[in-house]
N, C-alpha and C positions, 0 to 999 in steps of 0.2 A: 393403972392406965399409963402414967407418965413413964414408968419403967418399960412398958411395951413399946411406946413411941421411940424411946432412946435406942432400944434394941433394933427396931425396924430401921431407923436412920443409920445405925452402925452397919447393919447388914447390907443396906443399899450402897453405902459408901464403899465398903469392902468389895462388893460385887462389881461396882463400876471400876474400881481400881484394878481388879484382876482382869476384867474385860479389856481395859486399856493396855495392860501388860501383854496379854495374849494377842491382841491386835498388832501391837508393835513388833512382837516376835515373828508374826506371819508376813510382814511387809519389809523385807530387807532390800536395800538398794543393791543393784548388780554392779559388778566391777570385774576387771580381768582377774584379780586375785580370787574372787568367788567362783569364777568359771574355769580357772586353770585346773588341769588334770587330764585324764584320758577319757575319751568319748568313743562310743560305738554308734554307728548310724546306718540307715538304709535310705535309698532314694529311688523313686520311680518317676519316669517322665518321658518326654518326647523331644528330640532335637529335629530341627528343620534345616539341615545344611543345604547351601545352594548347589545346584548342578546345572549343566548346560541347558537342560530342558525345564528348569524350575526347581523349587525346593523339594528335597526328598523328605520322607518321614522316617525317622530312626527312633524306634522304641528303645529306652534305656532303663537299666536297673543297676544300682551299685550297692555294695556293702563294704564297710571298712571301719577303720579306727584312726583317730588322730589324737595327738597330745598338744595341749596349749600350755605354754609356760607363763610365768607372771608378767612377762613383757608383751604377751599377745602373739608370740611367735608360734607357728603351727607346723607340725610335721606329722605325716601318717602314711598309710597305705590303704589301697582299696582294690577290690575286684570289681570290674565293670563288665556289663553285658550290653552290647549295642547291636540290636537286630540279630542276636544269636552268636555274635562274635565276642568271645571272652578275652579280657586283657587284665593285666596286673599293673597297677599304677602307683607312683610315689607322689605324695602331696607335700607341698611347701607353701607357706603363706603367712598371713597376718589376720588377727581377729581384733576388732575394736568392739567395746561394750559400753553402752550408755547406762546411766543410773536406772532408767525405766525398763531395763532388761532387753532392749532391742539392740541390734548391732549389725556390723558388716563383717563378712568373712571374705577375704580375697585369697584365692588359691591358684597356684600354678600346678598343673597336673603333668607329670613326666612319665616316660616309659619306665619299665621295671628297673633299668640301670640307674634311674634318677638323673640322667644327663640330657635326654632329648625331650624338649618341651612339646607336649601334645596339644594343650589348650590351657586357657586361663579363665577362671570363673569368679564372678562377684555374686555373693549371696546376701540377701536380707535375712537376718535371723532374729528369733525371739527366744529367750530363755524362760522356762516355766518351772513350776513345782520347786520353788526355792533354789533355782539354778541347777536342778538335777536333770532337766530335760531341755532339748532344743528342737525347734522347728525352723525350716528355712525354705526359701524359694530363690530361683535365679533372678538376678538383676541384669546380668550380662554374661555371655559366653563368647570367647574370642579365640580364634586359631592363631598360631604363630605368625602367619602372613598378614595378620590384621583383620581378616574376615570375621565379621560378627555373625554368629549363628543364633537365630531365634530358638528359644528353648522354653519348655514348660516342664517344671519338675517340682516335686515336694520332697523334702528330706525330713526325717525324724531321727533324733538321737537321744541317747541316755548317757549320763555320766557313769563311767566304770570305776574311777578311782582318782585320787589326788596325787600330785607330784610330791 
């Protein structure tokens, strides 16, 4: 009986220890180093730019890739479709990441030459699945003349590789 109790206590102790190790391995803090690499993403939403007669409704969809380095600098390209008008854009920006895997992505969107600023966006982001996936939504969208454009959009991305 005593031998059985000792084996049971040893088994419980080992099980609890392994559970603690597995739990610790599943909860890594996020950082720029963890999320640096190349990402692919898609976005769907609606912009409401002002017009002389009131806000317009512009349906948008984007697909693209961007790379984030260990300093949080971001560069990429995307193809955007706004109400059926397709354009190719260059992205330049900065990503900050908090230990809880939330963050902010600030991006300037340029024309295909990379020289003419089209708009600037600030995104609230969250990294999921051990920092292999990202979700985001607009916090703000601004035109070069300073006009704020109300926008509703959701972006989903996956990590494609590391630098």
